[in-house]
Structures are given as C-alpha cells and as structure tokens.
Legacy VTK file of the C-alpha trace (Angstrom):
# vtk DataFile Version 3.0
C-alpha trace
ASCII
DATASET POLYDATA
POINTS 387 float
49.824 3.716 19.372
47.245 4.630 16.690
44.347 2.870 15.465
42.011 3.980 12.907
38.986 2.582 11.583
38.209 3.735 8.072
34.998 3.160 6.040
35.308 3.793 2.276
33.290 2.689 -0.818
36.213 0.492 -2.059
39.459 -1.090 -0.788
41.158 1.302 -2.975
39.870 4.531 -1.619
39.972 2.978 1.945
43.946 2.561 1.333
44.495 5.926 0.322
42.840 7.169 3.562
45.026 4.822 5.581
47.838 5.993 4.079
46.836 9.823 4.364
46.176 9.518 8.105
48.592 6.751 9.485
51.556 6.798 6.816
53.381 4.169 4.714
54.220 2.035 7.872
50.418 1.527 8.667
49.473 -2.194 9.293
45.875 -3.453 8.177
44.605 -5.957 10.739
41.102 -6.517 9.511
38.791 -5.738 6.773
35.258 -6.594 5.823
32.130 -5.652 3.857
29.658 -3.356 5.764
26.370 -2.012 4.824
25.097 1.653 5.507
21.702 3.506 5.059
18.656 2.197 3.511
15.323 1.519 5.057
13.994 -1.738 6.513
17.016 -3.373 5.052
16.604 -2.472 1.712
18.854 0.111 -0.607
21.502 -0.314 1.819
25.073 0.899 0.333
27.896 -1.731 0.431
31.189 -0.320 1.985
34.375 -1.768 3.038
35.334 -1.082 6.889
39.480 -1.535 7.231
41.110 -1.596 10.907
44.637 -0.222 10.502
47.503 0.632 12.980
50.773 2.424 13.478
52.965 2.314 16.608
53.887 5.552 17.301
57.101 4.461 18.983
58.268 1.359 16.927
60.357 -1.077 18.463
63.741 -1.044 17.254
65.464 -4.360 15.698
66.890 -6.519 18.317
69.704 -9.058 18.220
68.788 -12.528 17.629
69.405 -13.464 21.215
66.272 -11.474 22.280
64.137 -12.535 19.605
62.067 -15.286 22.208
61.956 -12.126 24.413
60.325 -9.941 22.001
57.773 -12.768 21.038
56.792 -12.742 24.426
56.172 -9.241 24.786
54.038 -9.342 21.395
52.141 -12.129 22.809
51.508 -10.350 26.194
50.457 -7.368 24.065
48.177 -9.601 22.062
46.750 -10.831 25.104
45.972 -7.526 26.563
44.357 -6.172 23.673
42.275 -9.237 23.065
41.007 -8.246 26.633
40.105 -4.848 25.562
38.306 -6.047 22.630
40.801 -4.327 20.597
42.622 -5.697 17.514
46.405 -6.658 17.709
48.700 -3.975 16.653
52.107 -4.486 15.472
54.957 -2.497 13.668
56.899 -3.583 10.508
60.282 -5.080 11.521
62.301 -7.852 9.990
61.103 -10.243 7.601
60.749 -13.052 10.411
58.971 -10.531 12.791
56.451 -10.001 9.621
55.786 -13.677 9.181
54.958 -14.057 12.784
52.739 -10.793 12.781
51.078 -12.786 9.974
50.503 -15.910 11.587
49.313 -14.106 15.064
46.476 -12.432 12.930
45.506 -15.367 11.271
45.302 -17.277 14.649
43.282 -14.474 16.086
40.666 -14.523 13.136
40.336 -18.201 13.709
39.858 -17.846 17.493
37.173 -15.091 16.816
35.605 -17.383 14.205
35.362 -20.225 16.477
33.949 -17.914 19.051
31.574 -16.842 16.997
30.137 -20.014 16.503
30.113 -20.762 20.168
28.011 -17.546 20.589
25.596 -18.131 17.776
22.650 -16.549 18.519
19.601 -17.145 16.361
17.962 -13.454 17.273
20.699 -11.783 15.350
18.783 -12.499 12.103
15.647 -11.024 10.855
12.288 -12.432 11.814
11.954 -14.664 8.634
15.391 -16.073 9.020
15.056 -16.766 12.538
11.865 -18.888 11.790
13.662 -20.659 9.102
16.453 -21.344 11.326
14.244 -22.553 14.077
12.992 -25.387 12.050
16.344 -26.312 11.158
17.136 -26.432 14.880
14.363 -28.637 15.865
15.563 -31.258 13.086
18.814 -31.168 15.032
20.935 -29.846 12.290
24.499 -29.130 13.555
25.136 -25.633 14.638
27.688 -24.866 12.366
25.656 -25.668 9.514
22.692 -23.525 10.794
25.203 -20.719 11.108
26.489 -20.947 7.240
22.677 -21.201 6.065
22.115 -18.146 8.407
24.833 -16.094 6.785
23.890 -16.988 3.266
20.241 -16.294 3.842
21.231 -13.039 5.192
23.256 -12.162 2.177
20.351 -12.920 -0.173
17.963 -10.770 2.202
20.235 -7.846 2.024
20.228 -7.970 -1.647
16.438 -8.420 -2.007
14.692 -5.578 -3.740
11.682 -6.069 -1.311
11.060 -7.323 2.200
11.238 -11.087 1.548
8.489 -13.369 3.004
8.723 -16.429 5.454
8.010 -18.514 2.264
10.670 -16.638 0.205
13.110 -17.561 2.916
12.242 -21.222 2.949
12.604 -21.402 -0.913
16.071 -19.733 -0.589
17.249 -22.313 2.074
16.059 -25.326 0.350
18.009 -23.925 -2.715
21.053 -23.378 -0.444
20.663 -27.003 0.983
20.401 -28.525 -2.514
23.563 -26.647 -3.858
25.614 -27.955 -0.683
24.568 -31.531 -1.368
24.841 -31.532 -5.200
28.457 -32.502 -5.067
27.625 -35.891 -3.352
26.162 -38.903 -5.251
22.322 -39.592 -4.958
21.690 -42.804 -6.853
20.039 -45.753 -6.398
20.422 -49.015 -8.088
21.580 -48.764 -11.543
22.744 -52.138 -12.335
26.513 -51.326 -12.954
27.433 -53.852 -10.323
25.710 -57.111 -10.292
26.188 -57.664 -6.418
24.463 -55.162 -3.696
25.353 -55.730 -0.055
23.530 -54.254 2.595
25.552 -54.012 6.023
24.717 -51.935 8.989
23.951 -52.587 12.802
21.032 -54.942 14.326
17.684 -53.185 14.079
17.974 -50.771 11.147
15.758 -52.500 8.895
18.343 -54.175 6.308
15.843 -57.210 5.513
12.581 -54.981 4.939
14.782 -52.668 2.772
16.493 -55.171 0.815
12.817 -56.769 0.236
11.972 -53.251 -1.229
14.969 -53.051 -3.512
13.975 -56.615 -4.814
10.558 -55.496 -5.579
11.585 -52.343 -7.473
14.020 -54.215 -9.407
11.868 -57.335 -10.319
8.602 -55.697 -10.410
9.086 -52.358 -11.649
12.004 -53.088 -13.918
11.707 -56.668 -14.974
15.129 -57.529 -13.575
16.165 -61.447 -12.991
16.824 -60.793 -8.804
18.220 -63.527 -6.402
18.704 -63.177 -2.594
21.945 -64.336 -0.418
21.579 -63.986 3.352
24.384 -64.025 5.632
22.279 -63.290 8.579
22.027 -66.849 10.284
22.263 -65.400 13.913
18.439 -64.682 13.882
16.271 -67.671 12.643
13.389 -65.108 12.208
15.445 -63.049 9.713
16.010 -66.072 7.486
12.466 -66.960 7.669
11.245 -62.978 6.912
13.574 -63.231 3.833
12.329 -66.429 2.636
8.891 -65.231 3.000
9.530 -61.984 0.794
11.665 -64.504 -1.740
8.566 -66.716 -2.171
6.172 -63.606 -2.576
8.396 -62.042 -5.260
9.171 -65.693 -6.466
12.688 -64.887 -6.214
15.476 -67.867 -5.417
17.370 -67.514 -2.154
20.646 -69.014 -0.728
21.730 -69.167 3.105
25.355 -68.653 3.579
26.231 -70.252 6.967
30.034 -69.993 6.624
32.844 -68.415 4.554
33.239 -71.076 2.339
29.834 -71.534 1.217
29.885 -67.948 -0.107
31.567 -68.192 -3.459
29.281 -71.197 -4.009
26.239 -69.192 -3.470
27.789 -66.503 -5.799
28.437 -68.991 -8.556
24.766 -70.206 -8.360
23.521 -66.911 -9.560
26.076 -66.030 -12.205
23.041 -65.763 -15.051
21.008 -63.364 -12.560
20.896 -59.451 -13.219
20.959 -58.476 -9.559
22.020 -60.447 -6.589
20.823 -58.692 -3.030
23.110 -59.595 -0.105
21.847 -59.375 3.360
24.204 -59.367 6.194
23.868 -60.003 9.908
23.115 -57.077 12.267
26.059 -56.580 14.690
27.504 -54.457 16.944
29.555 -52.751 14.318
30.981 -50.291 16.956
33.584 -53.193 17.384
36.117 -53.538 14.476
36.066 -57.120 14.850
32.759 -57.611 12.751
33.907 -55.319 10.080
37.135 -57.324 9.632
34.675 -60.583 9.144
33.063 -58.902 6.389
36.021 -57.901 4.603
37.467 -61.299 4.765
33.875 -62.830 3.652
33.834 -60.658 0.468
37.304 -61.050 -0.476
37.536 -60.113 -4.269
34.203 -60.019 -5.364
33.488 -56.751 -6.930
30.000 -55.382 -5.385
28.172 -52.043 -4.466
27.772 -51.809 -0.556
25.241 -49.642 1.130
25.556 -48.600 4.808
22.041 -48.703 6.224
21.529 -46.355 9.192
18.481 -45.658 11.351
18.076 -42.085 11.823
16.243 -42.905 15.078
19.522 -43.955 16.532
21.658 -41.236 18.342
23.912 -39.378 16.004
26.997 -40.039 18.251
26.399 -43.739 18.035
25.917 -43.828 14.267
29.090 -41.547 13.776
30.892 -44.173 15.408
29.535 -47.173 13.114
30.538 -44.880 10.074
34.113 -44.215 11.367
34.483 -48.189 11.513
32.959 -49.071 8.162
35.464 -46.602 6.286
37.376 -49.642 6.233
34.777 -51.456 4.008
34.952 -48.473 1.460
30.858 -48.497 1.405
29.209 -46.485 -1.591
26.290 -44.996 -0.248
24.268 -44.617 2.812
20.723 -45.768 3.084
18.803 -43.971 5.744
15.831 -45.645 7.297
12.914 -45.315 9.819
12.297 -41.663 9.181
8.655 -42.143 10.331
10.135 -42.874 13.603
11.869 -39.500 14.276
11.914 -35.581 13.622
15.811 -35.841 13.776
16.190 -35.196 10.177
19.383 -32.909 10.535
21.591 -36.249 11.103
21.003 -36.849 7.367
22.694 -33.709 6.276
25.095 -33.884 9.019
26.364 -37.507 8.139
26.726 -36.435 4.431
28.879 -33.531 4.752
31.001 -35.133 7.321
31.781 -38.371 5.474
31.410 -36.632 2.253
28.827 -39.638 1.148
26.092 -39.786 -0.863
22.552 -41.359 -0.154
20.908 -44.197 -2.559
17.361 -44.354 -0.684
15.418 -43.255 2.112
12.711 -45.386 3.820
9.469 -44.138 5.800
8.013 -47.287 6.969
7.486 -51.143 6.989
5.369 -51.408 3.796
6.707 -53.454 0.830
7.478 -52.473 -1.779
6.370 -49.061 -0.668
7.934 -46.778 1.938
10.948 -46.170 -0.007
12.173 -43.484 -2.187
15.304 -42.682 -4.160
16.997 -39.979 -2.213
18.023 -36.667 -3.657
19.090 -33.133 -2.450
15.619 -31.782 -2.809
14.147 -34.582 -0.613
16.648 -34.041 1.977
15.842 -30.172 1.833
12.164 -31.085 2.272
12.605 -33.112 5.133
14.993 -30.429 6.759
12.337 -27.853 6.448
9.253 -29.381 7.187
8.112 -30.642 3.913
8.586 -34.174 4.148
5.274 -34.939 2.485
6.357 -33.446 -0.586
LINES 1 388
387 0 1 2 3 4 5 6 7 8 9 10 11 12 13 14 15 16 17 18 19 20 21 22 23 24 25 26 27 28 29 30 31 32 33 34 35 36 37 38 39 40 41 42 43 44 45 46 47 48 49 50 51 52 53 54 55 56 57 58 59 60 61 62 63 64 65 66 67 68 69 70 71 72 73 74 75 76 77 78 79 80 81 82 83 84 85 86 87 88 89 90 91 92 93 94 95 96 97 98 99 100 101 102 103 104 105 106 107 108 109 110 111 112 113 114 115 116 117 118 119 120 121 122 123 124 125 126 127 128 129 130 131 132 133 134 135 136 137 138 139 140 141 142 143 144 145 146 147 148 149 150 151 152 153 154 155 156 157 158 159 160 161 162 163 164 165 166 167 168 169 170 171 172 173 174 175 176 177 178 179 180 181 182 183 184 185 186 187 188 189 190 191 192 193 194 195 196 197 198 199 200 201 202 203 204 205 206 207 208 209 210 211 212 213 214 215 216 217 218 219 220 221 222 223 224 225 226 227 228 229 230 231 232 233 234 235 236 237 238 239 240 241 242 243 244 245 246 247 248 249 250 251 252 253 254 255 256 257 258 259 260 261 262 263 264 265 266 267 268 269 270 271 272 273 274 275 276 277 278 279 280 281 282 283 284 285 286 287 288 289 290 291 292 293 294 295 296 297 298 299 300 301 302 303 304 305 306 307 308 309 310 311 312 313 314 315 316 317 318 319 320 321 322 323 324 325 326 327 328 329 330 331 332 333 334 335 336 337 338 339 340 341 342 343 344 345 346 347 348 349 350 351 352 353 354 355 356 357 358 359 360 361 362 363 364 365 366 367 368 369 370 371 372 373 374 375 376 377 378 379 380 381 382 383 384 385 386
C-alpha cells in the first residue's frame, strides 16, 4: 500500500503530481489548504495539501456472496489505520464498493470534526485571538461557537497585512457575531399587531417588562395603550400592574377565567396597543402551555417569550422547547444585570433560530430596557455591555 502527501500551489498541480507518482488508479483521501513560509504569521503562501493512496496489491472483485466479508475486512482496515493515525486507503472496485468508500470517508471526516470539537484547545491560536476567545468562554458561549469564531478569526489573522492588535481581533469578532445574527429578526414593537402577549416562567420579570413597553408606547410614541392581566395566581402581581396602570394613566382588565378573555379583548377594540400579562408558571410542564393555547384561541397577536438570562441554560432550553407549540415570535431577555452568562443569548438564538425584541438590565421603569440588535449582543459577549 502506497500513501503520498502532496503539497502543490493548486489542486490542478497536485493532481498532476499524484498521477505521475501513483498512477491513474490513485484515490484522493483528503485535501486542505495549508500555509507555508512567511514571518510572524505574515506573507505566508497558500498551498494545497492532498493525501492520496494506491494499493499496490489491489483486491480482486468478489462474488456477491462475499460482499459482507469484504465490507468487514474494509472496516477492520479502517479501524487499524485510525489507530495508527493514518488515512483510510481503498482501491477502486465496482460501483457499489466505490459508494461504500465515499460513505466511509465522509463518516471518518465527521468523526474527525467531532473529535476536533471535543479536543478544542484555545492555545492553538495566536495570543490576541486567545484573549478574545477567553472572554467568550467566560460568558458561557457554547464551545462549538467559540471554535467557529476562532477559526474565522484565524483566517482574518493570516490575511492581515501586519500583526493585528488585541483591539483589531475584538473588532473582527464583533463583526463576525453580527454577521451570524443578522439573519434573525431583531424588532421591537412595530404596531403591526395590536395585541402583544408576554409569556414565560415565574420570576423572569414579565410584569415589570410589560410596564416598560407600555411606557415606551404611551409616553414616547403617544399610542393609546391598555393592559390585560391573566396573572390571578398572585395578588401582588395584579396590584403591581394596577399601580403601573395608574401611573401611566392606562386602563386595565383582569381576566379570571377563559370566558372573560373575549370580553376584555372587545373592551379595548379602539386602542392602538393591548399588552397582555400572563401568569408565571412552571412551563417545563406542557399542561400550562396547552392552557394558554386554549385561552388565546383565534386572537391574532404577537407573542414574546420572556426569559431571564440568570437562569440555567439547560432549564431555559426546556422551556423554549415547550413553547415551540405556541409559536412565539421573539425572545425578550431579562435580568442581564444579575449575570455574566451573556453567551446564553447567542446560544439560544442560534439553536432555536429566533430573534430578540428587547433586553432588560434592571427594575427601572421606563428605563433599563433596550431594543435588541446583533451589535448589542456582540457588545455584551465581548465585555462592552455599557456601549
């Protein structure tokens, strides 16, 4: 068995060398871009590295009755080569065998990729990139995202005309984060839907958040706003929202059962915006999700899922999974003043492909709330949350 590593200026040059050294029956096992030469990471030349192989004693085609045995032999050979950290080598056979080879190579690449994530080492990057990635690690950003950012930063590093500074890397990383988040919708209240419904578990700050949104709409945008509260499980919650309603001169309706909800909706038919405060429940139980779905019925509304970033991300994910049935429109992330785990925001956006409407940073009404954007998320992740 003959294995060759070829480094050439281009893939075409590499193929010529492979054909010359191994012949027409050589099989390409892997190819990648490598960099050579240069000084302190600059002026490096890009080349193509190709691993190719040729079995000098090719296996003869076998009868169909021996196909399983042949596959078993190939699997044993693959395992042996993996142990030796060598690439898998096969020869050409019939079309079925060729398809098996392609599948095995793809599987091996996936395993190597997974192994790379498992063995991620921040020390593999230049010092300035390491510092940036350490900041991201402290926010509890998922390791797979840190790895992705590290690789993209390294590409920028290699193409830089001079050695980048720490601030250069931070600016690059912010740009990468913004690019990654741009496909998702970061929109606050735009009044395309009259009814705005805030849902979420106990203790995430829904009532305070709804008061902040009402203040923005009523005081800054001069909209006619009303409250509906469904949170009859806590007397304090009703009293709190009533207090906000008095301060903002906004009417409020309390809904005690499902039959009262249509009446409350009809009462505010002439209003610009109706903000609905739901009860905080243990939404890791689907029963409570079903209750909300029955209550809202056919009313067209925008649903914001309010989540405290100070919660454990594992618990947050379970809640989000359950709320998929309700088809919420956006996240609202709260209590950023109580945690440093800002990475959870990015993790959740990417995992559930949902944008963010608002971020809250304290109890102040109407202050301590901002309309979310990719730039703001990037600032939090990289330690510029005050910017």
